[in-house]
VOMI-302957 format. One line per 5 residues: number of its first residue (from 1); for each residue x, y, z of C-alpha. Coordinates in pm, 1 decimal. Example, Ala and Ser with C-alpha at 12.3 -4.5 7.8 and 13.67 -1.06 7.14 Angstrom:
BEGIN
1> 1230.0,-450.0,780.0 | 1367.0,-106.0,714.0
END
This chain:
BEGIN
1> 16021.1,10418.2,8328.3 | 16066.8,10775.6,8191.6 | 16280.1,10990.6,8426.7 | 16123.5,10264.0,3664.4 | 16051.1,10623.3,3704.1
6> 16272.6,10881.4,3891.9 | 16111.3,11198.3,4028.9 | 16186.0,11448.7,4248.1 | 15943.8,11492.9,4473.6 | 15693.5,11773.3,4489.8
11> 15681.7,11922.2,4890.9 | 15369.4,12094.0,5004.0 | 15608.6,12327.4,5210.5 | 15703.3,12597.7,5065.9 | 16059.0,12813.8,5123.0
16> 15880.6,13059.0,5338.0 | 15800.2,12752.2,5613.2 | 16083.7,12513.3,5550.5 | 16371.0,12540.5,5874.2 | 16683.5,12677.6,5810.2
21> 16832.6,12371.3,5815.0 | 16629.3,12126.0,5590.7 | 16545.0,11817.6,5868.7 | 16677.5,11509.3,5780.2 | 16559.7,11119.3,5827.5
26> 16631.3,10742.0,5796.5 | 16387.2,10500.1,5686.2 | 16409.7,10139.7,5814.0 | 16246.8,9866.3,5695.3 | 16108.7,10084.5,5370.6
31> 15945.8,9859.0,5110.4 | 15907.2,10034.4,4798.3 | 15891.0,10364.4,4960.4 | 15539.2,10517.3,5118.8 | 15720.8,10652.4,5411.9
36> 15982.2,10755.3,5231.8 | 15774.4,10932.4,4978.6 | 15542.1,11112.4,5204.5 | 15856.6,11224.7,5432.4 | 15997.0,11384.4,5135.4
41> 15674.5,11555.1,5055.9 | 15645.3,11714.9,5402.0 | 15997.7,11881.9,5344.9 | 16263.5,11643.7,5495.4 | 16581.4,11495.8,5344.3
46> 16609.1,11083.6,5302.9 | 16959.4,11001.1,5432.2 | 16886.0,10630.8,5383.7 | 16629.2,10384.1,5296.9 | 16694.7,10032.0,5407.5
51> 16481.0,9686.2,5367.4 | 16581.2,9308.1,5298.6 | 16333.7,9303.2,4980.3 | 16516.9,9333.3,4664.1 | 16237.2,9400.6,4472.4
56> 16095.5,9693.4,4684.0 | 16459.7,9814.4,4729.3 | 16500.4,9866.7,4336.7 | 16110.8,9961.8,4248.8 | 16192.2,10267.4,4543.4
61> 16545.1,10327.2,4374.8 | 16387.4,10347.7,4023.7 | 16079.8,10589.8,4149.4 | 16342.4,10809.0,4386.1 | 16686.1,10781.4,4268.2
66> 16774.7,11121.1,4380.5 | 16810.4,10927.1,4726.9 | 17193.0,10806.6,4769.5 | 17136.2,10565.3,5005.6 | 16889.2,10286.1,4927.1
71> 16980.8,9977.1,5058.7 | 16911.0,9618.5,5014.5 | 17012.2,9447.7,5366.3 | 16864.6,9247.0,5609.8 | 16854.5,9472.7,5960.4
76> 16933.4,9178.0,6186.5 | 17282.2,9159.7,6009.0 | 17378.9,9545.7,5911.6 | 17449.2,9684.6,6245.5 | 17375.8,10086.5,6287.8
81> 17759.2,10193.9,6259.8 | 17802.0,10017.3,5908.1 | 17516.4,10278.9,5798.5 | 17726.1,10539.7,6000.7 | 18006.7,10477.8,5808.7
86> 17814.6,10481.1,5453.7 | 17610.4,10817.8,5498.1 | 17885.2,10993.4,5695.2 | 17665.1,11114.3,5961.7 | 17617.8,11006.2,6357.6
91> 17315.9,11169.8,6461.7 | 16992.5,11255.9,6284.3 | 16694.4,11441.5,6318.4 | 16404.4,11164.0,6253.6 | 16409.2,10763.1,6218.4
96> 16086.2,10652.3,6080.1 | 15979.1,10281.3,5999.2 | 15710.5,10048.4,5973.9 | 15830.6,9716.4,6102.9 | 15675.0,9431.1,5918.6
101> 15314.5,9366.0,6079.4 | 15176.2,9066.3,5993.5 | 15337.0,8915.3,6359.8 | 15050.1,9143.3,6499.9 | 14753.0,9121.7,6257.4
106> 14401.2,9096.0,6380.4 | 14338.2,8819.0,6100.2 | 14557.5,8619.6,6231.1 | 14398.1,8588.6,6574.1 | 14131.1,8338.7,6432.9
111> 14414.7,8057.0,6460.2 | 14515.2,8191.1,6790.1 | 14804.4,8322.5,6649.8 | 14857.9,8643.5,6827.0 | 14689.9,8597.1,7150.4
116> 14615.8,8338.4,7407.4 | 14788.6,8016.3,7483.4 | 14773.2,7963.4,7116.0 | 15042.6,8265.4,7063.3 | 15288.7,8139.1,6783.1
121> 15651.1,8322.7,6840.7 | 15668.2,8497.5,6531.5 | 16021.4,8646.5,6472.5 | 15884.1,8949.3,6293.1 | 15729.4,9074.4,6637.9
126> 16091.3,9120.4,6781.3 | 16169.8,9331.7,6463.6 | 16097.0,9623.6,6629.1 | 16392.3,9605.8,6861.5 | 16651.4,9656.8,6516.9
131> 16455.1,9978.4,6492.8 | 16511.3,10072.0,6832.0 | 16885.1,9985.8,6834.2 | 16926.4,10264.8,6526.3 | 16745.8,10466.0,6767.5
136> 16972.1,10438.6,7018.1 | 17301.6,10482.1,6763.9 | 17160.0,10769.1,6594.7 | 16970.6,10954.6,6898.6 | 16701.7,11134.4,6646.8
141> 16480.5,11394.3,6824.1 | 16178.5,11197.0,6705.5 | 16110.4,10834.9,6602.3 | 15797.7,10689.1,6420.9 | 15712.1,10341.3,6430.4
146> 15395.6,10249.5,6221.6 | 15214.1,9909.0,6277.9 | 14871.2,9771.6,6244.8 | 14634.2,9817.0,6548.0 | 14691.8,9434.7,6644.6
151> 15040.6,9532.9,6799.1 | 14827.8,9659.6,7103.9 | 14628.0,9349.9,7203.8 | 14897.5,9086.1,7091.4 | 15038.4,8865.1,7398.6
156> 14804.5,9065.7,7645.3 | 14963.2,9382.7,7506.5 | 15301.6,9230.7,7598.4 | 15484.0,9367.3,7268.1 | 15337.4,9706.8,7253.7
161> 15438.2,9755.2,7588.0 | 15814.1,9621.2,7524.8 | 15798.2,9886.6,7227.1 | 15734.3,10210.9,7486.0 | 15941.4,10068.8,7783.4
166> 16232.3,9950.6,7550.1 | 16219.6,10307.6,7407.2 | 16202.1,10498.0,7753.2 | 16516.8,10297.4,7883.2 | 16635.1,10463.3,7524.2
171> 16578.5,10860.7,7681.1 | 16279.4,10852.4,7465.6 | 15927.4,11003.1,7567.3 | 15703.6,10763.1,7421.0 | 15326.1,10723.1,7317.3
176> 15117.7,10563.3,7045.8 | 14850.1,10680.6,6886.5 | 14607.7,10541.5,6613.3 | 14522.3,10730.1,6301.8 | 14268.7,10694.6,6064.2
181> 14362.0,10737.2,5724.6 | 14047.5,10851.7,5596.4 | 14055.3,11164.9,5778.0 | 14412.4,11234.7,5656.7 | 14245.6,11259.5,5292.9
186> 14308.5,10866.5,5185.0 | 14000.2,10668.9,5020.1 | 14041.5,10355.1,5236.7 | 13916.4,10218.2,5575.5 | 14259.0,10193.7,5700.0
191> 14344.7,10233.5,6091.0 | 14704.9,10192.8,6214.4 | 14860.7,10233.8,6557.5 | 15171.0,10484.9,6549.9 | 15421.4,10504.2,6811.6
196> 15605.7,10809.3,6868.5 | 15955.5,10882.4,7052.7 | 16064.0,11206.2,7161.2 | 16390.7,11234.9,7308.8 | 16360.0,11336.2,7665.0
201> 16577.8,11690.4,7604.3 | 16358.7,11830.9,7340.2 | 16143.7,12040.7,7470.4 | 15719.0,12006.1,7421.7 | 15477.3,11699.8,7355.1
206> 15374.8,11566.3,7074.7 | 15043.0,11626.9,7036.8 | 14816.4,11325.5,6944.1 | 14611.2,11453.9,6621.9 | 14773.3,11447.8,6314.0
211> 14653.8,11694.5,6013.4 | 14557.4,11604.5,5656.1 | 14819.2,11750.1,5424.9 | 14768.7,12057.9,5232.0 | 14706.8,11856.5,4915.5
216> 14455.8,11613.1,5142.0 | 14098.1,11650.6,5137.1 | 13985.7,11472.3,5434.6 | 13713.5,11169.8,5373.8 | 13757.5,11157.1,5014.5
221> 13563.1,10849.9,4891.9 | 13703.9,10624.6,4686.0 | 13534.1,10763.8,4373.6 | 13771.2,10999.7,4344.9 | 14079.6,10784.7,4322.2
226> 13902.2,10575.4,4024.8 | 13656.3,10818.2,3839.6 | 13914.4,10848.7,3562.3 | 14021.3,10511.2,3432.6 | 13875.9,10382.9,3133.4
231> 13688.7,10032.8,3237.7 | 13829.0,9690.4,3139.0 | 13730.3,9342.9,3181.5 | 13832.5,9089.9,3428.9 | 14190.0,8958.9,3261.2
236> 14219.9,9217.8,3032.1 | 14429.4,9556.0,2992.6 | 14794.4,9623.8,2986.4 | 15106.9,9708.3,3162.8 | 15128.7,10070.3,2955.1
241> 14881.3,10272.1,2799.9 | 14739.0,10623.5,2752.1 | 14485.8,10783.9,2962.8 | 14154.2,10854.2,2854.9 | 14147.9,11220.4,2850.0
246> 13794.8,11279.9,2770.1 | 13728.9,11062.5,3110.2 | 13941.2,11265.8,3323.2 | 13790.0,11588.9,3160.6 | 13500.2,11489.5,3310.6
251> 13599.6,11404.6,3622.9 | 13777.7,11702.4,3717.3 | 13416.7,11883.6,3703.7 | 13412.3,11758.7,4037.4 | 13609.7,11941.9,4288.8
256> 13757.2,11638.1,4534.7 | 13791.2,11440.4,4234.2 | 14031.1,11691.2,4092.1 | 14207.5,11757.7,4396.4 | 14268.3,11376.2,4431.9
261> 14413.4,11351.5,4107.8 | 14588.8,11682.6,4058.1 | 14758.7,11711.7,4387.3 | 14771.6,11349.3,4564.2 | 14819.2,11136.0,4255.9
266> 14990.1,11395.8,4015.1 | 14824.6,11244.5,3706.2 | 14949.1,11576.8,3519.5 | 15326.1,11417.6,3575.1 | 15241.7,11060.7,3451.5
271> 15299.6,11034.8,3075.5 | 15108.2,10743.3,3052.6 | 14885.6,10516.7,3263.2 | 15064.6,10194.8,3431.0 | 14992.2,9891.6,3566.1
276> 14600.1,9857.8,3568.8 | 14562.4,9539.3,3463.8 | 14318.7,9323.7,3621.7 | 14358.4,8954.4,3686.1 | 14148.5,8683.7,3568.7
281> 13833.0,8539.9,3766.2 | 13678.2,8205.9,3723.6 | 13337.6,8226.2,3523.7 | 13193.3,8095.6,3834.0 | 13351.3,8401.4,4077.0
286> 13220.1,8623.9,3786.9 | 12854.1,8505.8,3812.9 | 12875.0,8548.6,4203.9 | 13042.4,8879.0,4170.9 | 12757.1,9025.4,3961.3
291> 12496.8,8916.6,4219.0 | 12632.2,9167.4,4445.8 | 12513.4,9538.3,4457.2 | 12749.8,9812.8,4534.6 | 12875.0,9858.5,4836.4
296> 12727.1,9477.3,4929.9 | 12937.0,9180.1,5079.0 | 12841.0,8842.0,5039.4 | 12703.1,8809.0,5412.4 | 12492.9,9103.5,5375.0
301> 12338.2,8944.3,5013.6 | 12303.1,8610.6,5217.7 | 12102.7,8793.5,5439.7 | 11900.2,8915.9,5183.4 | 11840.3,8599.8,5008.1
306> 12081.1,8595.8,4778.8 | 12198.6,8269.8,4628.0 | 12591.2,8224.9,4521.8 | 12737.1,7892.5,4329.1 | 13062.1,7905.2,4522.4
311> 13016.0,7577.0,4788.7 | 13027.3,7720.4,5150.1 | 12947.8,7682.5,5491.3 | 12752.5,7956.7,5579.8 | 12968.9,7969.5,5927.7
316> 13255.8,8102.4,5739.7 | 13160.4,8215.2,5388.9 | 13041.1,8546.9,5513.9 | 13271.7,8812.6,5308.2 | 13400.3,8583.7,5082.6
321> 13302.5,8877.5,4828.0 | 13270.6,9196.3,4885.8 | 13246.2,9491.2,4632.3 | 13356.9,9843.5,4680.1 | 13171.2,10145.0,4694.2
326> 13224.9,10485.1,4499.2 | 13075.9,10644.2,4747.2 | 13258.9,10506.9,5072.3 | 13608.5,10458.0,5134.9 | 13743.4,10143.7,5045.2
331> 13833.9,9790.7,5223.3 | 14185.5,9806.4,5384.2 | 14447.3,9764.6,5101.9 | 14637.3,9486.3,5190.6 | 14922.5,9268.6,5046.8
336> 14702.9,8983.8,5077.2 | 14549.0,9128.6,4748.1 | 14900.1,8943.3,4589.9 | 14713.6,8636.2,4615.9 | 14315.9,8703.3,4525.5
341> 14059.0,9029.8,4518.0 | 13772.1,8888.2,4644.0 | 13727.9,9102.5,4895.7 | 13789.5,9432.9,4643.3 | 13527.3,9385.6,4371.2
346> 13534.3,9696.7,4176.7 | 13223.9,9949.8,4267.9 | 13065.3,9928.8,3856.0 | 13265.7,9656.0,3707.3 | 13298.2,9268.4,3741.8
351> 13610.9,9265.2,3785.3 | 13884.2,9283.1,4105.3 | 14080.0,9599.8,4152.8 | 14379.5,9652.9,3910.2 | 14762.6,9722.7,4119.5
356> 14712.8,10090.5,3992.2 | 14330.1,10122.9,4165.8 | 14505.1,9988.9,4476.0 | 14812.2,10225.7,4478.4 | 14582.3,10507.8,4370.5
361> 14369.4,10436.0,4674.1 | 14691.8,10399.9,4883.0 | 14773.7,10759.6,4725.3 | 15075.3,10647.3,4578.3 | 15083.9,10913.1,4297.9
366> 15090.1,10816.3,3899.5 | 15390.0,10853.0,3810.4 | 15534.0,10595.1,4070.9 | 15574.8,10243.9,3905.2 | 15576.1,9905.7,4027.3
371> 15713.2,9560.0,3917.3 | 15586.3,9372.6,3635.7 | 15460.1,9116.0,3848.8 | 15117.3,9157.9,3970.4 | 15165.4,9007.6,4257.6
376> 15471.5,9114.4,4373.4 | 15328.7,9504.2,4304.3 | 15049.4,9404.0,4513.5 | 15247.3,9273.0,4788.6 | 15415.7,9610.5,4787.1
381> 15142.9,9811.9,4752.1 | 14994.9,9655.5,5028.4 | 15272.6,9652.8,5252.1 | 15331.4,10003.4,5225.4 | 15269.9,10334.0,5446.7
386> 15035.6,10555.5,5245.5 | 15208.5,10814.9,5113.6 | 14940.0,11111.1,5234.4 | 14951.9,10951.6,5589.2 | 15343.8,10975.6,5623.6
391> 15330.5,11330.1,5469.3 | 15083.3,11424.8,5782.0 | 15346.8,11261.3,6010.9 | 15657.2,11433.8,5822.1 | 15442.0,11779.4,5895.2
396> 15354.4,11714.9,6229.9 | 15730.4,11666.1,6286.2 | 15843.9,11959.4,6146.4 | 15580.7,12162.6,6354.7 | 15697.4,11977.3,6671.9
401> 16027.5,12066.1,6609.7 | 15948.3,12414.7,6483.4 | 15844.3,12735.2,6654.6 | 15482.5,12593.1,6615.2 | 15568.2,12395.0,6928.8
406> 15647.5,12667.3,7169.6 | 15360.0,12823.8,7368.5 | 15409.6,13215.2,7330.4 | 15329.4,13346.3,7689.3 | 15182.4,13685.2,7567.8
411> 14874.2,13444.1,7439.2 | 14785.7,13321.8,7767.0 | 14580.9,13537.3,8047.5 | 14838.6,13591.0,8303.8 | 14573.4,13433.9,8598.5
416> 14595.5,13152.2,8383.0 | 14949.9,13100.4,8375.3 | 15088.1,12758.2,8544.4 | 15273.9,12773.6,8831.6 | 15607.5,12588.5,8804.5
421> 15798.4,12432.8,9086.6 | 16147.7,12608.8,9122.6 | 16272.9,12302.5,9262.0 | 16225.5,11920.1,9366.0 | 16134.2,11999.7,9709.5
426> 15879.0,12251.2,9587.3 | 15754.1,12012.2,9327.4 | 15746.5,11715.9,9590.8 | 15528.8,11966.7,9837.5 | 15260.1,12036.5,9605.4
431> 15216.1,11655.9,9458.6 | 15253.6,11508.5,9790.3 | 14892.1,11654.9,9957.9 | 14738.3,11463.4,9623.4 | 14877.0,11130.6,9641.8
436> 14614.0,10960.2,9931.9 | 14287.1,11140.5,9812.6 | 14045.5,10894.1,9647.4 | 13925.6,11009.7,9340.3 | 13563.5,11106.0,9455.7
441> 13792.4,11361.5,9679.6 | 14020.6,11482.9,9429.9 | 13722.8,11635.8,9279.5 | 13671.4,11909.1,9546.2 | 14027.5,11959.3,9502.1
446> 14054.6,12363.2,9393.7 | 14195.0,12383.7,9018.8 | 14461.3,12583.4,9178.9 | 14587.6,12293.6,9395.2 | 14555.4,12023.7,9126.7
451> 14717.3,12248.4,8816.3 | 14982.6,12284.2,9092.8 | 15016.3,11919.1,9137.5 | 15020.7,11856.5,8746.1 | 15319.5,12052.3,8681.8
456> 15471.9,11940.7,8966.2 | 15474.8,11581.4,8794.9 | 15598.6,11721.8,8425.7 | 15884.4,11947.9,8653.2 | 15999.9,11565.9,8765.7
461> 15867.8,11339.6,8510.3 | 16024.1,11470.8,8194.7 | 16050.7,11089.4,8080.9 | 15661.1,11082.8,8084.4 | 15399.8,11161.8,7809.4
466> 15067.7,11308.1,7950.7 | 14840.9,11110.4,7677.0 | 15002.3,10797.2,7838.3 | 14856.0,10903.4,8193.5 | 14578.6,10679.0,8157.0
471> 14715.5,10404.0,8020.4 | 14665.9,10083.5,8184.7 | 14823.7,9685.6,8121.1 | 15118.6,9519.7,8305.6 | 15291.1,9650.5,8656.1
476> 15643.1,9646.4,8707.8 | 15855.1,9755.2,8993.0 | 16198.6,9774.1,8780.2 | 16278.2,10085.8,8738.0 | 16607.5,10313.8,8855.8
481> 16676.1,10478.3,9168.4 | 16586.5,10890.6,9176.3 | 16714.0,10933.9,9514.9 | 16540.6,11212.9,9671.1 | 16202.6,11092.1,9548.6
486> 16208.3,10690.1,9643.9 | 16352.5,10873.5,10031.9 | 16032.7,11103.7,10047.6 | 15785.2,10874.5,9882.2 | 15866.0,10574.6,9684.5
491> 15567.1,10504.8,9520.0 | 15645.0,10777.5,9297.8 | 15862.8,10560.4,9183.6 | 15675.2,10229.5,9194.2 | 15496.9,10011.3,9074.1
496> 15468.7,10193.1,8759.4 | 15271.9,10083.8,8437.9 | 15505.9,9905.1,8208.0 | 15334.6,10041.2,7921.9 | 15330.6,10404.2,7970.9
501> 15581.0,10439.2,8250.4 | 15349.1,10629.4,8475.4 | 15356.0,10519.2,8835.0 | 15035.8,10375.6,8989.1 | 14983.0,10595.5,9240.4
506> 14998.9,10889.3,8995.3 | 14724.8,10796.1,8823.3 | 14388.6,10888.7,9028.1 | 14548.3,11270.8,8995.8 | 14593.8,11234.1,8580.6
511> 14241.7,11075.3,8538.7 | 14085.3,11394.4,8734.5 | 14333.5,11676.0,8560.9 | 14242.2,11461.6,8242.7 | 13824.2,11457.2,8344.6
516> 13877.1,11831.3,8392.6 | 14041.5,11891.6,8065.9 | 13726.3,11705.4,7925.4 | 13488.3,11946.8,8078.0 | 13665.0,12246.5,7973.5
521> 13777.6,12355.1,8299.3 | 14162.8,12312.5,8156.5 | 14353.9,12422.8,7827.5 | 14560.0,12246.1,7610.0 | 14860.2,12443.7,7710.3
526> 14813.8,12350.4,8127.6 | 14782.5,11956.4,8040.4 | 15068.5,11968.6,7814.1 | 15275.4,12232.3,8007.4 | 15604.5,12248.9,7831.4
531> 15724.9,12499.5,8027.8 | 15669.7,12274.6,8371.9 | 15845.6,11982.7,8182.2 | 16191.2,12242.9,8075.0 | 16227.9,12379.5,8380.1
536> 16248.7,12055.8,8537.1 | 16491.2,11961.9,8289.0 | 16728.7,12211.1,8346.0 | 16701.1,12193.6,8700.9 | 16814.7,11868.6,8678.9
541> 17095.7,11957.5,8446.2 | 17224.4,12254.6,8634.3 | 17186.7,12000.9,8983.6 | 17444.3,11739.7,8829.7
END
């Protein structure tokens, strides 16, 4: 409970927008560098990037060679103190990381591997603890963990709860939020779970909605990423060739495509087109590809009467083949592309996507080079955090840690200002009368009294995030004592929801507050009342 080519990154953050001291970060489980690249584009300095995959580390080093410490190590055998000695610091501003997600993937639920009685204890599920080990040592102001949506439901939500409860025990206010890559300008149907922790002594709450990078246009369609690439056949193409500048000039006539090519893919910074090589396919697969219309899967085609040559069982064949559409986001780019590309057939050509096309769909710039081996390239690209998502995360962290996070009191009408308790006694006086009112009765409580009760909660519990107030899951009674609160009302400590850290008794109050917020009765600054949180932290510091 919470009481190849080296490149300097072109950042979207202007000199006037940068803080006086450049924020720094460490990237754990960095892979080939998608998160690293995005954070640097957001204006951060990378102190170290670490991964156990030698080829991924070599790829990051080749592309971002200005980063001094790109380290090939297994984090389970590389203690934080060794990294600290290497980079010469004991504290960092931000830690980001994407622990391997295969142990949580919803795709693995087919065989019961991620849920129910057949739950397999995949060791990759526990790698989040290595990230938290580094968080505990370097005490960053913020940490961000990226994973698949399946982490929330794997083992009945056990791991999702564990990540957050263990982070709160380290002194972090934690919440989870889901981000849609398409809304952030990435042309694919990628939705990922972010777990964000902010150190409890940092004022304010990390708000739940990321904004796209200035270089991105939300809901960019697949065609914008592919339109200027020369047509090739299955099994053809070369690792390095000239661009088709006439085709590019034609593509540039479209505003969204021009934006994606120049600002996201930075095509003008790449002298040659690389990795635009298509894998070969059997004649039978190619004939089956040709039976699909643009944007159509084999399941849809079969419902429309199309017969495929591939010998299939209708109960399992389903979406074996999918032809993507230029006029929609692509299917989620995954590491499985290293094995086959049948779910990623080009919208207009009779072949699957090339590594360069997959990299573009992930928002990697064209100057970013990948290994010669196609399977390794596909695996790295599929495992990577899209740089555009990472950039949006970095910009949000910068905003949170900067002046923008502070509520300017002169922007708020005085009559709307939240009242803030002077001390714990007053906070309890405001809160206790609300605890035994059932949900229907809470609707009759005046805004004045409910707002005071909410401010009291934020005053008393600096480790809780408002967004977690309505989260459910496992209930726990294992909690550190809070002497005054426990002596007055033990229910204010336990039982509590292990996932969010919120005491069960407070949830009806929180639900009513959020209901009024949804009904426009409360403003955002009243839900995320940083002043009450800061006042509570300052009071406890002085009292100690």
